[in-house]
N, C-alpha and C positions, 0 to 999 in steps of 0.2 A: 881434320880439315873440313871446312864448310862445303857442303854439296849445294852449289848455287842452283843447279837445275831442279833438285827436289824442293828447295825452298821456294823457288819461283813457281813451281807447280802448285805448291800448297797455297801460296798467296793468290794465284789465279783461280784455284778451286774456290777459295773464299769469295773472290769477286764474282765468279759464276753463280755460286749459291745466292749471293746477295741479289743478283739480277733476276734469278728465278723467283725468289721470294717477293721482290719488288713487283714483278709482273703478276704474281698470284694475288697479292693483297692490294695492289693499286697504290702503293706508296713510293715516293721518290727513291731511286736507287742510291742516291748519295746518302740519304738517311739510313737506309738498310746497311750500306757498306760501313758506316760508322758503327752501327750496332754490332755487326759481325766482327769488326775490328775490336770492339770492347770485349766480346766473348773470346776472341783469339788472344788478346793481350792478357786477360785475367785468368783464363783456364787452359789455353793451348800453348802458352809460352811463345807467342809471336814476338819476334825481335827484329829491329831494323838493322840494315847494313849500309855500306856506302852506296851500293848500286840501287837499293830500295830508296834511300834518301834522294838519289838523283832522279829516279822515275817519279817519285812523289813531288819533288820540287818542280820538275818540268810540268807535271800535271797541274800544279797550282798556277804556274805561269800561263799555261794555255787556257785554264778556266778563266783567269782574269782577262786575258786577251779576248776570249769569246764573249764575255760579259760586255765588254766595251763595244765589240762589233755588233751586238744586238740592237744598239741604240740607233734610231732613225735620225740622222743629222738635221733633216728638214723639220721634223717635229720639235727637236730641241731649239732650233732657231725661232720657230713660230711662237713657242711658248717660253721664250727666254726669261722674261721678268718673273712670272710666277714660279717657273721651275727652279730658277736660281734662288728665289726667296724660300720656297718650300724645302728645297734640297739642302740649303745651308742651315736652316733652322732645324730640319729633321736630323742633321748630323750633330749640330752643336748642343742642343738640349740634352739628348741622351748621353752624349759624351761627357758633358759636365756633370750630369746627374749620377751616372754610374761611377765616374772618377771620384766624385766627392763621397758617395756612399761607401765605395771600397776603401777609401782612405780613412774615413772617420768611424765607420761602424765595425767592420772586422779588423781594421787597422792594418791593412796591407801597406807595404812600403810605397814610396812615390811612383817608381817605375812600374810596379805591378798594378797599381791603381790606374796608371795611364793605359796599360794594356787592357784592363777591364773596360775603361771608357771607350777605347777604340773598337774593341770586339763587339760592344753592345750599341755602338752608334750606327751600325749598318742597317741597310734595307736589303731586299733581294730582288734584283731586276728579273731574274728567271721566274721566281714565284709570281711576281706581279704580272709579268708578261703572259704567263699561262692563264692566270685568272682573267686577264683582259680578253684573250682570245676565246676562252671557254664561254664567257658571258656576252661576247659581242661588243664589249666596251672599247676594244682596240680600234673600232671604226668610229668612235666618237671623240670629240675634243677633250672630254673628261679623261678618257683612257690615255690619250696621247700626252696630256699634261702630267698625269701620274707617272708614266714611264720616264718622261724627261726629268721630273723631280727626283725620281729614284736614282737616275744616273748621277745627278749632281750630289746627292746624299752620299753615294758610295765613293765618288771621287774625293769628297772631303775625308772619308775614312782612309783612303789610300794615301792622300796627301799628309794627313796627320801622322800616320805610321812612318812616313819618310822623314818628316820634319823632326819629330820627337826623338827618333832613334838613329838619325843619321850621324855619321862621323865627318865633321866639316874639315876637309883637308884638300890638297891638290887633286887627289883622286875623285873627290866629290865634284869639283869644278869640271874635271874631264867628263865625268858621268853625265852631269847636267848638260854640258855643251854637246856631247854626242847625242843625247836624247832629243834636244831641240833641233839639231841638224837632221837627225833621222826623220822627225816629224815633218820637216820642211820638204824633204826630197822623197818621202816614202811613196806617195801616190804616183808622181810622174815616173819614178824609177821602176815601180812595180808594173805600171801599164806598159812601159817600154820592154821590160823583160818578158812579160806575158804575151805581148804582141809578136815578139820574135821567136820565143822558145816555149810558149805555153801549150797546154793541151797535149802533153807528152806522157808516155807511160812512166817516165822517170820522175813525175810529179815535181817539176821545177818550181811551180808556184808555192807549194807547201814548203819546200826546202828553203825558198827565199824568206818566208815569214819565220821559219824556225831559226834561220841564221840571224835575223834581226833580233828576235826575242832572246836567243842564247847569248848573242854578242852584248846586248845591253845588260842582260843578267850578269854576265861576267864582269862588266865594268861596275855594276852595282855592288857585286861582291868585293871588288877591290876597294870600293869606297866605304866598305862596312855598312852597306845599306841592304835593301831587300830586292831580290830579282823581280818580284811581281809588280813593283811600283811603276815602271814605265809601260808595262804590258797593257794596262787599262786604257791609257791614252793612245797607244799604238792601235789598239782595237777600235777605238772611236774613229780615228783617222781612216783606218782601213774599211770602216763600215760602208763608206761610199762605194768602194770597189766591190764589196761583197753583195751590194744591191744589184750590181751588174753581173756577178758571178756566184749565184746561189749554190751551184754544185761544188765550188771550191770550199765554201763555208761548211757544207755537209761532209766533205772529205776530211777536213781538219777536225771537225767535231767527232767524226767516226774514230780517227786515230786517238784523239784525246780520251773519249769515254770508253773505248775498248781496251786500252792498254795503260794509259797514264793516270787518269783521275781515280781509278779504283785503288791504286797504290797510295794516293794522297789521302783519301777518306778512310781506307783501312788503317793506314798509319796513324791518322788522327784518332781513330777509335782505340788503338792499342795503348795509347797513353792515358786513357780514362781509367782511374782506379775506382772500382766499385765500393770499397770501404770509405773512400773519400766522398763519393757521391751520397751515400746514406748519411754520413756525418755532416755533410754540408747542405742537406736538403732544404732547411729553412732559409739559408743564405741564397740558394738557387731560386727559390720562390720569390724572395725579396728582390733580388736583382732583376728578375723578369718583370715584376711589378714596377720597379724603378724605370726600366726601359720604356715600358708601355705608357706609364703616366707622364714621363718626360716628353715622349712623342706627342701625347695629347695636349699637354700644356703649351708646347711650342707650335704645333701644327694646326690644331682645331680653330683657334682664333683667326689664323691666316686664311683658312678655307672660307670663312665667312667674309673676310676682307676681299677675297677674290670672287665673291658673289656665288659661292656654292650653296646649295640647299643644305639643311641640317643632315639629311640622309647621305647625300654625296660627300659632305665634309667628314662625317664619321667613317664612311667607307674609305675615303682617301687616307685618312690618318691611320686607320687600322692596317691597310695594305703597306703603308710606309713603315709600320712597326715590325714587319717581317725581317728575317735575316737567316743566312745559312753559310754561303760560301765564304764571303769576306770575313765574317765573324770567326769561322773555323781557321782561316788562313792567319788572321791576326793573333788568335790564341796560340796556334802552333808556332808562330814566329816567336812569341814571348817565351814559350817553353824551350824551344831549341836553342835560344840565345841566353838561356839562364836567367831571364827576367822574372818569370813566375815559376812556382813550384808545380809538381805534378798534381797535387791536390787542388791548387788554384786553377790549373788548366782544366781539370775535371769539372769544376764548378762552372767555369765560363762556357765550355763546350756544351754542357747540359742546358744552360740558359739559352744559348744560341739555337739549339735544337727546339727548345720550347717556343722560342720566338718565331720559328718557322711554321708552327702548327697552330698555336693558340689565337693569334690575331687573325689569321686567315679563316679559321673556324667561326669566330665571332662575326667577321665581316660578311662571310657568305651566308650565315644563318639569319642574321637580323638586319643587315644594312645594305644588301644587294640592291642597287638602283633598279627602278621599274623597267619594264620591257621596252618602253619608249627609248631607252638608252642602249638597247641591245638588239640590233638588227640581226637577221638570220646569218649564220656563219657558213661559208662555203666549205666543202669537204677538204679542199687543199689547205685552208687556214687551220683546220683542226689537225691535219697531219703536221703542219709547221709548228703548231703549239707543242705537240708531243716531242718533236725534235728539239725545240728550244728549251724545254724544261727538263732535259735529260739530267741536269745536275741539281734539280730542286724538286719541289712537291707538285704533284698533279692535283689541282683543286677539286676535280671530280671525285677524287678518292677520299676527300675529307668529309667527316660527319657533318650533316647539315647542308651540304651543297645541293643546290637545285638548278638544273639546266634551265636557261631562260625559256626554252620552248615548252618546258613542262611546268613552268611557274603558273600560279593562279589555278 
């Protein structure tokens, strides 16, 4: 008989170890959790179960929700035209490039190639936000535009996953209708509930959002879709509320990163096969190059169209070439639904991890905009950057990073 408590203790020990290593070496805890999961899956016989799958799945939903909630709606509206253009192209070009490459070079089947395109079409809002705050660019129009474009890019990824792998039936109509209705009433209903019953020890605010996310996730499951799909847009709508209630965001983030997301990233790591990684190393490098080249072909000309300088254009394109959370979610979706094999999953997750590090390193080393774009950062902004990047990479930890106050 399975000893649930001992298994839970083992997984939590792995999560704690990953956190300690992350603090020690200054690298994202999400990346370290994936690496620890790789060790556990290949050498310690880590295996998933129903309750682990639930915790990991809920963790991915909350990650998606929090990513949407990080976007400033005012900035998105202000930079609507360039952010829509950059975000749409930033999704479309790497999606088509990775899809075509996977289909015609290693000859993956159609649906596996679609998963490859979706997984490598992403950017990383959390990585980009951390870089913006660390460099002071979050206080500039350039930084706000990049963040808004990253949101549009990732929304395209979420939408593509839903459209390509949805099961179009009556349940899907119910799911879409319920999602639209929820988006319409979410803010007024949340404000009414929080006004009358908020700020209690029972954490009614958190339970309200958990109910919304789990309810829509259940309808998505009935529609043979993915529970993370509505979470991103729900997060964007809730962002206005979280501007008013920063402590609520911090409490939700604490629950997510303390208990739920470690199970997601550890589980993602357990499915990585080391023999498949070595066997597919050339393909991994090729797919990473395909993603970055596709981003440059699509985005760099647009940065000049929107009157960015050469340095700012290169910097913008490189940051939008990053990826981690949504790439991992998309690849794991493909594996758990039998769309890709474990060897293909290993290749895609390794490429996603590479895209979290390589473009950021190049951008921070050679294309960081001058100090005129980076005003001094208040201490509270630095603390907020640490909180918001809990699921991705801290740019200060990457080789080649130079704090703007130490530049020149």
